[in-house]
C-alpha positions in Angstrom: 146.2 74.0 74.9 149.7 75.5 74.5 151.7 75.9 71.3 154.4 73.2 71.7 155.6 71.9 68.3 155.1 68.2 69.3 151.3 68.1 69.5 148.9 66.2 67.3 145.6 68.0 67.2 142.2 67.3 65.6 140.7 69.9 63.3 137.0 70.7 62.9 136.6 68.0 60.3 138.1 65.3 62.6 141.3 65.0 60.6 144.6 64.5 62.3 147.4 66.9 61.7 150.8 67.6 63.3 151.8 71.1 64.3 155.3 70.4 63.1 158.4 68.8 64.4 159.0 65.5 66.1 156.9 64.2 68.9 159.5 65.4 71.4 161.9 68.3 71.4 165.5 67.9 72.6 164.6 68.3 76.2 164.8 65.7 78.9 162.7 62.5 78.9 159.4 62.5 80.8 159.0 60.4 83.9 157.1 57.8 81.9 159.7 57.6 79.2 162.5 57.2 81.8 160.7 54.4 83.5 160.1 52.6 80.3 163.7 53.0 79.2 165.0 51.7 82.6 162.5 48.7 82.4 163.5 47.8 78.9 167.2 47.9 79.8 166.7 45.9 83.0 164.7 43.2 81.3 166.9 43.3 78.2 163.8 43.5 75.9 165.8 44.8 73.0 169.5 45.0 71.9 171.1 47.6 69.8 170.3 47.1 66.1 166.9 45.5 66.7 164.1 46.3 64.3 161.0 46.6 66.4 157.4 46.4 65.2 155.0 48.3 67.5 151.5 46.8 67.4 149.1 49.8 67.1 145.3 49.6 67.3 144.7 53.4 67.6 143.8 53.2 71.3 145.6 55.2 74.0 147.9 52.4 75.1 149.2 51.5 71.7 149.5 55.1 70.4 151.5 56.0 73.5 153.7 52.9 73.0 154.5 53.8 69.4 155.4 57.4 70.2 157.4 56.5 73.3 159.4 53.9 71.5 160.0 56.4 68.7 161.3 58.9 71.2 163.6 56.2 72.7 164.8 54.9 69.3 168.2 56.6 69.5 168.9 55.8 73.2 168.0 52.1 72.6 169.7 51.8 69.2 166.6 50.4 67.7 164.5 51.0 64.5 160.8 51.4 65.1 158.0 50.4 62.6 154.3 49.8 63.1 151.7 47.1 62.4 148.0 47.4 62.7 145.3 44.7 62.3 141.7 45.1 61.1 139.9 42.2 62.6 136.8 42.4 60.4 134.5 42.8 63.4 133.4 46.4 63.8 132.9 47.6 60.2 133.3 51.3 59.6 134.6 51.9 63.1 137.5 49.5 62.6 138.2 51.1 59.2 138.4 54.4 60.9 140.9 53.0 63.4 143.1 51.8 60.6 142.9 55.2 58.9 143.8 56.9 62.1 146.9 54.8 62.6 147.9 55.2 58.9 147.8 59.0 59.3 149.6 59.0 62.6 152.5 56.9 61.2 152.6 59.0 58.0 152.9 62.3 60.1 155.9 60.9 62.0 157.7 59.0 59.2 157.0 55.6 60.8 156.7 52.7 58.3 153.3 50.9 58.7 152.0 47.4 57.8 148.2 47.0 57.6 146.8 43.5 58.0 143.2 42.5 57.3 141.7 39.3 58.9 138.3 37.8 59.2 137.6 36.9 62.9 133.9 35.9 62.4 135.0 33.3 59.8 137.5 31.7 62.2 135.0 31.7 65.0 132.5 29.9 62.8 135.0 27.4 61.4 136.7 26.4 64.6 133.9 27.1 67.1 136.1 29.2 69.4 135.4 32.5 71.1 135.7 35.8 69.3 138.4 36.9 71.8 140.5 33.8 71.1 140.0 34.0 67.3 141.1 37.7 67.3 144.1 37.0 69.4 145.2 34.1 67.3 144.8 36.0 64.0 146.4 39.1 65.4 149.6 37.2 66.4 149.7 35.5 63.0 149.7 38.9 61.4 152.5 40.1 63.7 154.6 37.1 62.7 153.9 37.6 59.1 154.7 41.3 59.2 157.9 40.7 61.1 159.0 38.2 58.5 158.3 40.7 55.7 160.1 43.6 57.4 163.0 41.6 58.9 161.9 42.6 62.4 162.7 40.2 65.3 160.7 42.0 68.0 157.1 42.9 68.3 156.1 45.4 71.0 152.6 45.2 72.4 151.0 47.7 74.7 149.9 45.5 77.7 150.4 47.7 80.8 150.2 47.2 84.6 146.4 47.5 84.8 146.1 44.8 82.0 148.4 42.6 84.1 146.3 43.1 87.2 143.1 42.1 85.3 144.9 39.1 83.9 146.0 37.9 87.4 142.5 38.4 88.9 140.9 36.7 85.9 143.1 33.7 86.3 142.6 33.7 90.1 138.8 33.8 89.9 138.4 31.1 87.2 141.0 28.8 88.8 144.6 28.8 87.7 148.0 27.3 88.3 150.8 29.4 89.8 152.0 30.1 86.3 148.8 31.8 85.5 148.9 33.8 88.8 152.3 35.0 87.8 150.7 37.2 85.2 152.3 38.5 82.0 156.0 38.2 81.3 157.9 41.2 80.1 159.0 39.2 77.1 158.3 35.8 75.5 159.0 33.9 72.3 156.2 33.6 69.7 157.4 31.5 66.9 160.3 33.3 65.3 159.7 36.6 67.0 160.1 38.0 70.5 157.0 39.7 71.9 157.8 42.4 74.4 155.7 44.5 76.8 157.6 47.8 77.6 154.6 49.2 79.6 154.2 46.4 82.1 155.2 48.6 85.0 153.2 51.6 83.7 149.5 52.2 84.6 146.6 53.2 82.3 146.2 56.6 84.1 149.9 57.5 83.5 149.6 56.6 79.8 146.5 58.7 79.3 148.0 61.6 81.2 151.1 61.5 79.1 149.0 61.8 75.9 146.7 64.5 77.3 149.6 66.6 78.4 150.8 66.6 74.8 147.4 67.1 73.2 147.6 63.7 71.5 144.3 62.1 70.7 143.5 58.4 70.4 140.6 56.2 69.2 138.3 54.3 71.6 137.2 50.8 70.8 133.5 50.9 71.7 133.6 47.2 72.7 135.9 48.2 75.6 133.0 50.1 77.1 130.7 47.1 77.2 130.5 44.5 80.0 130.2 41.5 77.6 133.7 40.3 78.5 135.0 39.3 81.9 138.0 41.6 81.6 135.8 44.6 81.0 133.7 43.8 84.1 136.9 43.5 86.2 138.1 46.8 84.7 134.8 48.8 85.0 133.5 47.4 88.4 135.7 45.1 90.4 139.0 46.9 90.4 137.6 50.5 90.8 135.6 49.2 93.8 138.6 47.7 95.5 140.8 50.7 94.8 138.0 53.0 96.1 136.9 51.0 99.2 140.1 49.0 100.2 143.4 50.4 98.8 144.0 52.8 96.0 147.2 51.0 95.2 145.4 47.6 95.1 146.2 47.1 91.4 149.9 47.8 91.9 150.0 45.4 94.8 148.3 42.6 92.8 151.0 43.0 90.1 153.8 43.0 92.7 152.4 39.8 94.2 152.3 38.3 90.7 156.0 39.1 90.4 156.7 37.1 93.6 154.6 34.2 92.4 156.4 34.2 89.0 159.7 34.0 90.9 158.4 31.1 93.0 157.1 29.4 89.9 160.6 29.6 88.3 162.0 27.8 91.4 159.3 25.1 91.2 160.0 24.6 87.5 163.7 24.2 88.2 163.0 21.6 91.0 160.7 19.7 88.6 163.3 19.8 85.9 165.9 18.4 88.3 163.6 15.6 89.3 162.9 14.7 85.6 166.6 14.6 84.9 167.0 12.0 87.6 163.9 9.9 87.2 162.2 10.8 83.9 162.5 8.8 80.7 161.2 11.5 78.4 157.4 10.8 78.4 157.5 8.0 81.0 157.9 8.7 84.8 158.0 6.3 87.8 155.1 6.5 90.2 156.8 5.8 93.5 159.4 8.6 93.4 156.7 10.9 92.1 154.5 10.2 95.2 157.4 11.4 97.5 157.5 14.9 95.9 155.9 17.9 97.5 152.4 18.3 95.9 153.3 21.6 94.2 156.5 20.1 92.6 154.6 16.9 91.7 152.0 18.9 89.7 154.7 20.8 87.9 156.3 17.5 86.9 153.0 16.3 85.5 152.5 19.6 83.6 156.0 19.4 82.1 155.5 15.9 80.9 152.1 16.7 79.5 153.6 19.6 77.6 156.2 17.2 76.1 153.4 14.8 75.1 151.6 17.7 73.4 154.7 18.6 71.4 155.3 21.7 73.4 151.9 23.3 72.6 149.8 25.4 75.0 148.2 23.6 77.9 145.6 26.2 78.6 142.8 23.6 78.6 144.6 21.3 81.1 143.4 22.5 84.5 143.1 21.5 88.1 140.6 18.8 87.5 142.9 17.1 85.0 145.8 17.2 87.3 143.6 15.5 89.9 142.8 12.8 87.4 146.5 12.2 86.9 147.0 12.0 90.7 144.3 9.4 90.9 145.8 7.5 88.0 149.1 7.4 89.8 147.4 5.9 92.9 145.2 3.5 90.9 145.7 0.2 89.2 147.9 -0.7 86.2 146.5 -0.9 82.7 144.3 2.1 83.1 144.3 5.0 80.7 142.9 8.5 80.7 142.5 11.2 78.1 143.2 14.9 78.7 142.4 18.0 76.6 144.6 18.6 73.6 144.8 14.9 72.6 147.1 13.9 75.5 146.7 10.3 76.7 148.2 8.8 79.8 148.3 5.2 80.8 149.7 3.5 83.9 151.8 0.4 83.3 154.2 -1.4 85.7 154.5 1.5 88.1 155.1 4.0 85.3 152.9 6.8 83.9 153.3 6.8 80.1 152.3 10.0 78.3 151.6 10.2 74.6 149.5 12.1 72.1 146.4 10.7 70.5 147.9 11.8 67.1 150.3 8.8 67.6 147.5 6.3 67.3 147.7 4.1 64.2 144.1 3.0 64.5 141.2 3.2 66.9 137.6 2.1 67.2 135.4 -0.4 65.3 134.0 0.7 62.0 131.8 -1.5 59.9 131.7 0.8 57.0 134.8 -0.4 55.1 134.5 2.3 52.5 135.5 4.9 55.1 137.5 2.6 57.4 141.0 3.9 56.4 139.9 7.5 56.8 138.3 6.9 60.2 140.7 4.4 61.7 144.1 5.6 60.6 145.3 8.8 62.3 146.4 11.6 60.1 149.6 12.2 62.0 151.9 10.1 64.2 153.8 12.6 66.2 157.0 12.6 68.2 157.1 10.0 71.0 160.3 11.1 72.6 163.5 12.9 71.8 165.1 9.8 70.4 161.9 8.6 68.8 160.4 9.1 65.3 158.5 12.0 63.9 156.1 9.6 62.2 153.8 10.7 59.4 150.7 8.6 58.7 148.7 9.4 55.5 146.2 6.6 56.1 148.5 4.1 54.3 151.9 4.2 56.1 153.9 5.5 59.0 157.4 6.6 58.3 159.9 6.5 61.2 162.6 9.0 61.6 165.3 6.8 60.1 163.1 6.1 57.0 161.8 2.7 58.1 158.2 2.4 56.8 155.3 0.7 58.6 152.6 0.2 56.0 149.0 0.2 57.2 147.0 -2.5 55.6 144.2 -3.2 58.1 140.8 -2.1 57.0 139.1 -2.5 60.4 140.5 -2.2 63.9 138.9 -2.6 67.3 141.9 -1.2 69.2 144.5 1.6 69.5 148.0 0.8 68.3 151.0 3.0 69.2 154.6 2.9 68.2 157.7 4.5 69.6 161.4 3.9 69.5 164.0 4.6 72.2 167.6 3.8 73.2 167.8 0.7 75.3 170.0 0.6 78.5 168.9 -2.6 80.1 165.5 -1.6 81.3 163.1 -4.3 82.4 161.1 -5.7 79.5 157.3 -5.4 80.0 155.7 -8.7 80.8 152.1 -8.0 79.8 150.4 -9.2 76.6 149.8 -5.8 75.1 153.1 -4.0 75.3 155.9 -5.6 73.2 159.5 -4.6 72.6 161.5 -5.5 69.6 165.2 -5.2 68.8 165.0 -2.3 66.4 168.4 -2.9 65.0 167.5 -6.3 63.6 164.8 -4.8 61.4 166.3 -4.3 58.0 163.3 -3.7 55.7 160.0 -2.0 55.9 157.2 -3.3 58.2 153.6 -3.9 57.6 150.7 -3.8 60.0 148.2 -6.2 58.4 146.4 -9.5 58.6 147.7 -12.9 57.7 149.0 -14.0 54.3 150.1 -17.3 52.8 153.7 -18.1 53.8 153.7 -16.0 57.0 155.9 -17.4 59.8 157.8 -16.6 63.0 160.8 -18.1 64.7 160.5 -20.2 67.9 162.5 -19.7 71.0 164.1 -23.1 70.8 164.9 -22.8 67.2 163.0 -23.5 64.0 160.1 -21.7 62.5 156.3 -22.0 62.7 153.8 -20.8 60.1 151.1 -18.5 61.2 148.5 -20.9 59.7 149.6 -23.8 61.8 149.9 -21.6 64.9 146.3 -20.5 64.5 145.2 -24.1 64.1 147.1 -25.1 67.2 145.5 -22.2 69.1 142.1 -23.3 67.9 141.3 -19.8 66.5 138.0 -20.2 64.5 138.6 -20.1 60.8 136.2 -17.1 60.4 138.3 -15.0 62.8 141.8 -15.8 61.5 141.7 -13.0 58.9 140.9 -10.5 61.6 144.0 -11.1 63.7 146.3 -8.1 63.4 150.0 -8.8 63.0 153.3 -6.8 62.4 155.5 -8.3 59.7 158.8 -7.7 57.9 158.0 -9.3 54.6 156.7 -12.8 55.5 158.5 -12.8 58.8 156.0 -12.0 61.5 157.3 -10.0 64.4 154.1 -9.9 66.4 150.5 -11.3 66.5 147.8 -9.4 68.4 147.4 -12.3 70.9 150.9 -11.3 72.2 153.1 -13.8 70.4 156.4 -12.4 69.0 159.2 -14.0 66.9 162.3 -15.0 68.7 164.4 -13.3 66.0 163.4 -9.8 67.2 163.6 -10.3 70.9 165.4 -7.7 73.0 168.8 -9.0 74.4 171.9 -7.7 76.1 173.2 -6.7 72.7 170.2 -4.5 71.9 170.9 -0.8 71.4 167.5 0.5 70.2 164.0 -0.7 70.9 160.8 -0.5 68.9 157.8 -0.5 71.2 154.3 -1.6 70.1 151.3 -1.0 72.5 148.1 -2.7 71.5 145.1 -1.4 73.5 141.8 -3.2 73.0 138.5 -1.6 73.9 138.3 -3.3 77.3 141.5 -1.6 78.3 140.3 1.8 77.1 137.2 2.1 79.3 
């Protein structure tokens, strides 16, 4: 070991100390540092003036990332700080990692944020994997630390070999082209940008850079085990391929992933153009969809699913679910399927209509009236389309975007009821008994979803009015069933009865500008 000032060495007691000076002298950048600088500039991962939080675990990758970014601080015009997370998993070993990072940052004048989370608690509460829980809590910490420090960028130490493992993992378990495209150099995560400056740098290069400078790092013992799929790929599959087939196999996998990512961008663009021409937010016509190339058709379905899910991650929507949507498009009207993440899709009059189960007002029979409101009324009614409401249901009401209130007053319901609003441009009015459109602009007061009351009435097409009581008598609805008929009313004026009858006063006409849609799906239509 030579006597360069920039070394961090370990003394006989295992403490970390710096031999003095900065990590680098005033000489030229190393090959690794030049490559990282060029990559960051090419991908525009930062701009001058950015405050960057480096995520540091104490492992070789993150230690190298922190020190390289610190060395490039002046050239990039950025300010570097650090954040580390104790996941509450490995006890004293994890505490040792945090202390290592604390001393490393202290020696080099780098501000550090330390976050403590409880991964086992989240695993138990939400029944998710330890990996997923750790990832979720880790990024929550990053966002919180960024907000506290005013940082807009978080740098993570994913490198080329990690990307190779990710692509192979997605390939072996089954993935879309997006998954096979691997990791992106940068992405948005809430209010922060997450960047990966090492994405073109290999693990061997990173460790060599550290060893050449006598810089130590911590090893997470779980990385040495084969409990996780990624570890088995790292320890067995990739070394075998590089040894027996091509020593550059990992680099070639990543290169192929870049080509796939570029192809995916083109497919997404084509799907977006199709949706601009044919899509009506969360409704798409089946016939034009069938004429698309399969790869574009599937991207269209994915994009509409993402809208129905409110833009959330679709990691649980896979090949089998896209096949279900394909079959739905080929099948009969009035059918409905459910996908992961609460996404529901029904086929109606040659259209596929996507919505989120959180938009259900009620669902399912429940004989226990004490708990009926809690079980039958959804907790949230989400966004139906860009022009629709962000409804909030607390078990007693749904508030539309413009403030119109739909009060929920039905204790028991044997169906799902959905609402949405949209701009009307002369579209054909559905002719089935369970989808009804109303002229939204004629509704002046709050609405109630309830059963009959004395004085309820609706207007007839030819003029005049009819009471709900006389209507039920004329329809020969048994007296013991009349109080179970669901209706939508504005005061005593009934817009709709669940047998399909609507009041002439609220019918859509050529003068209609906005429509309120009600979809009433009884159990036989949900099977």
